[in-house]
N, C-alpha and C positions, 0 to 999 in steps of 0.2 A: 366241624364237618363242612366240606365244601358244598356249595349250592347244588351242583349236578348230582352229587351223592345224596344230598338231602331230598332232592326232588324225586329220585328213584325210590327212596323210602316212602315218600308220600304216595306215589302211584301204586306201589306194591300193596300198601294198606288199603287204599281206596277200592282196589279191585277184589278185595276179599269179600266174603259174604257179610250180610248185615250183623249177624250174631257175633261173628269173630271180630268185626270192626268195633263193636261195643266193648270188647275185651282189650282193645288196643289203647284205651285211654291212658293207662300207666306208661305205655311206650311213648305216646305223644307228649306226656308231661316231661319226659326226659330231655326234650328239645327246648324247653322253656328256661329262662333265667331263674335264678333262685327266688326272686320276689314273685315270680309267676307260679311257683310251686308251693310256697309257704301259705299256711292258713293264717287267720287273724291272730291267734295266740302266738304263733311263731314269729309273725312280722312284728308284733308289739314288743316281744322280747328282743328281737334283733336290733331294734332302734332304741332300746333302753327304757322301755315303759312296760313292765310286766302286766299282763291283763288277767282279770278274773272272769270266770264263766258261770253264769246262772242259767237254769232251765225254768221256763215258764210253761205252765199247762193252762191253755185257754179254756173258756167255759164249754166249748164244744170238743175238747179233747186233744187238740194239737199241742205238741211239745216243741217249744221254740227256744233256742239259745239266745242269750243276750250277753254281750261282752262289756266289761267295765275296765277302764283305765283310771284308777283312783287319783284324785288330785288333792292339793293342799288347800284349795278354796272350798272349805266345808260349807254345806248348805246351798251350793250353787250348781246343781246337776245340769248337765247339758246333754241332750239326747240327739243322736244323728239317725235320721230315717232314710234308708237307701231307696233307689228307684226300681223300676220294673226290670226283670231279667238280671237282677243284681243282688248283692248281699252286703253285709257289714264290711267286707273286704274293700269296697269302693272307697272307704274313708281312710284307708291306711296303705294301700298298695303302692303309692308313690313314695313311701319311705319318709325321709326327712322333710320333704316338701308337702306331705299329705296333711289333710285337715286334722287327723287324729294326733299326729306327732306335734303339729304346730300348737294346737290347743292344750295338749298335755304339757308342753314346755311352759305354757302360761299358768299352769296349775289348776286347770278346770277338772271337775269330776265328770268324766266322759262315759256315756252309755251308748251302745251300738246294738239295737235289736235286729232280728231277722224275721221276715214274714214267712208264713207257711209255704212249703213247696220249693224253696231254694236249697242250695247244697247243704246248708246247715240244718234245715228244718223239714226233714223227711221222716218225722216220727209222730205217732199218734197213740193214744192209750189202747186202741183196739184195731185200727186200720193199718194195713200194710200198703205203702205207696206203689209197690211193684205188683200187688195182687188185687187190691181193692179199688175199683174205679171211683168209689165214693170218696176216697181220700182227696181227689182232685175236683170235687164238687164245691168249688168256691170261686170268688172273684174279689174285686177290690172292696166290696161291701164287707165281707168277712175279714179282710185285712184290717179295715178300719175299726169295725164294730167289736171284733174279738182280739186280733193280734196286737194292734196298737194300744188298745185299752189295757190289756194285760201288761204290756211293757211299761206304760206310764205308772200303773199301780205298783209294779215291782220297784221301780226306781224311787218312787215316793216312800214306799215302805222301808226300803233299805237305807235311805238317806235321812228319813225322819223329817223331810221338808213338806211344805204344803203345796208347792208348785215347782215346775221346772221350765227351762227354756229349751228350744229345739231348733235344729237345722234339718230341713227336709228337701229332698230332690225329686223332681218329676213325680212318679207314682207316690213317693213318700208324702208329697203335698196333698195329692188326691185323697189319700186315706186319712190325713188329718182333717180335711173338710168333711169327710164322711163321719168320722168319730164325733166331731164337735157339733154336727147337725143332727145326728141320731141319738147322741147321748149328751145333751146340753150341760149336764153336771160336770163334764170334763173341761169346760171352758175355764173354770176357776183354777184348774190344775195346770194350765199352760200360761206361763207369764209372757212369753214371746215366742213366735215361730217365724224363722227366716225361711222364706219359700224360694228355692232355687229352681228355675225352669218349671213354674207351677202349671199343673194340668187340671182343668175343670171342664172346659168345653173343647170340642174337636171339629166343629162344623166348618171352620175356616182353613183347614189343612189343604195342602196341595198334593198333586201326584208325586210319588207313587203311594204315599200314605192314604190319601183320600180314596184312591182306587181300592186299596186293601180294606178300607172301612166299608165301601160299597159292596165288596164281595164277602164281607165277614159272615153274613148268614150262611152262604153256601160253604165257605171254608169251615165254619163251625159244625154244620150238619155232616159234612164229609169226615171231619176228624172224629166225631162221635160214632159214625157208622163204621169207621175203621178201628175203633177202640183206641184212638190216640188221645189220651187225656193230659199227659205231661208234655210240655213244649220246652225244648232245649235242656233236658235233663243231662247231668254231667256224664252219663254213660251212653248218651245217644250218639248215633252215627254222625249227626250234624256237628256236634261239639268235638268229636274226635277228629273229624276232617278239618275243622277250623283251627284246632291247635297245631295241626301239621302244616296246613297251607298258609294261614294268615301271617305267621312269623317270617315267611320267605321274603328276602330282600326285594324291594321295589314292587314286584307283582302282587305280593301278599297284601301290602298296604293299598295298592291301587284297586284290587278287587274287593277286599273285605271292608275297607274303610271308605274310600272314595266312591266305590261302586255300589256298596250295599248299605252301610251305616249312615253316611252323610246325607244321602237323598231322603232318608226317613227322619233324621233328627236335626238336620242343619249341619253346616260344615264350619270347622275351625281347625285348620292344620297346625296352627301354632299351639293350641291347647291340647290337641290330640295328635302328637307328633309321631312319626314313623318309628322312632327308636323305642317308644313306650308300648307299642302294640304287642311285642313279645311278652311283656309283663301282663298287660291288660287281658290278653286272651286266656290267660290261666285262671282268671276270675270271672270274666264276663263273656258271653251271657251264661246265666244259670237258670234253673227251672222255674216255670210257673204253669198254670193250668190253661187249657184251651178256653175254658169258660171265662177266665179273667180277661183274655184278649177280646173275646166276643162282647163282654160287657163294655169295654172301651168302644168297640164298634157300634154298639147300640147308642151310646152317648153321642157319637159323631153323626149317626144317621138321623136320630130323633131330635137332635139339637136341644137336648134336655139332660141336665145333670140329675139322674134318677137311679133308683135301684134296678136290679136286673129284671128284664121283661121275660116272664115265663110263658106268656100267652094268656088268653082270656080266662080259662078255667082256673089255672094255678094262681094267677094274679088275684082273682076273687077270693081264693082260699087264703093266700098269704097277706095281701094288702087290703082286703075288703073292698076292692075296687077293680074295675076292668083294666084300668091303666096302672102301670107301675107307680109306686110312690115316689114323688119328687123329693129330692134332698133339699131341705130348707136351709140354704146357705146363710140366710139372715139370722139363723140361730147362733152363728159364729160370732162370739163377742171378745175373743182374745186379740192381743196385739200381734200384727203380722208385718214383716218386712218383705216386700216383693222385689226380687232381684231380676232386672232385665238384662238382656244381652244387647250389645251395640253392633254386633256383626250380623252375618246372615244366620238367622235362627230357623228352627224347624217348626215344632208344634206351637210355640208361644211367641211368635214374632211380634215384638212390640210395635212394629210399623203397621200391623194389621189391627186397627181400631183398639189399641190399648189392650192387648191380650184377649183376643177373641170376642170383643164386644163389650158394651157398657154393663151388661148384667154380671160380668165376671168380677166387677168391683165388689159385689156382695159376697163373692166366694173367697176373696182374699183381701181383707181390708188393709190398706197401706197407711202406715203412720210414719210421717217424716221424722 
């Protein structure tokens, strides 16, 4: 379809009502390339590595799928934990050059969990994500304490091994720190964790992210008042518009990536090239909770890696203290490889006091 005709379709959809716009997601998907439309199982099959799917039920009732690409190297499971607004698709959407296909070709036994709230994980034993606000009452604490713990246990049970290695990105690293500091017994279950773009402290961020952190209490209170619990759900207006607008030649990349994404995350046009956006937008972003984002905001404002702050009364009830419980990163005893970027980075710029300050060294221990 020629660009002017495509633009007309975009405008016609944008000007419809919000309810109708949410129903246009399937229409928007038609403009994406095949890899932008396929799910994890379909992508794995396309590139010659059929995947298996298992469902995990967490201790608090969330039903989470985890995908497996079996390998010839028995007894060496490798778990990949995705970042915020993302899913297991992140590890395979680039096809032959993706991490999933690369490590599958080397014979590793690969596992790809999904945290609650993303496109694959909108199920619960009793809660409906579209009807029950309680479904979205979670943050990174629950991702680590429940979701990741359940994924690790499943992998070890299925493979019969005593421990596993992992690769985690962004929020994926955060929830590893949470799991291993709140449940120290899991340290022995992690042989090695490679931390890509690790996130533990956020007080050294720059605008516009630092501005959003400052405004996060107001943003969170407003979202709660308006009944907005899910952020970037697949059927949301924002996602439908992004799937129609962001793939547009030149202007889509300029607005969506250079204008919105790079100022928040750091820029690298070589790694996130314009030609890939049409695929990426089919998978990213995907849903999370407003509470999850606010928890990150609290970490940035209080300069403390700690559990969610509910206020004086509820903190006393939950944590037996007026202050929220600090996450004791010194409990982390596993081996970790910290991967730094050499170009202009966003949240974890290595030029800023070695990843947000000396205390971060306790959060992710680097073994050469």
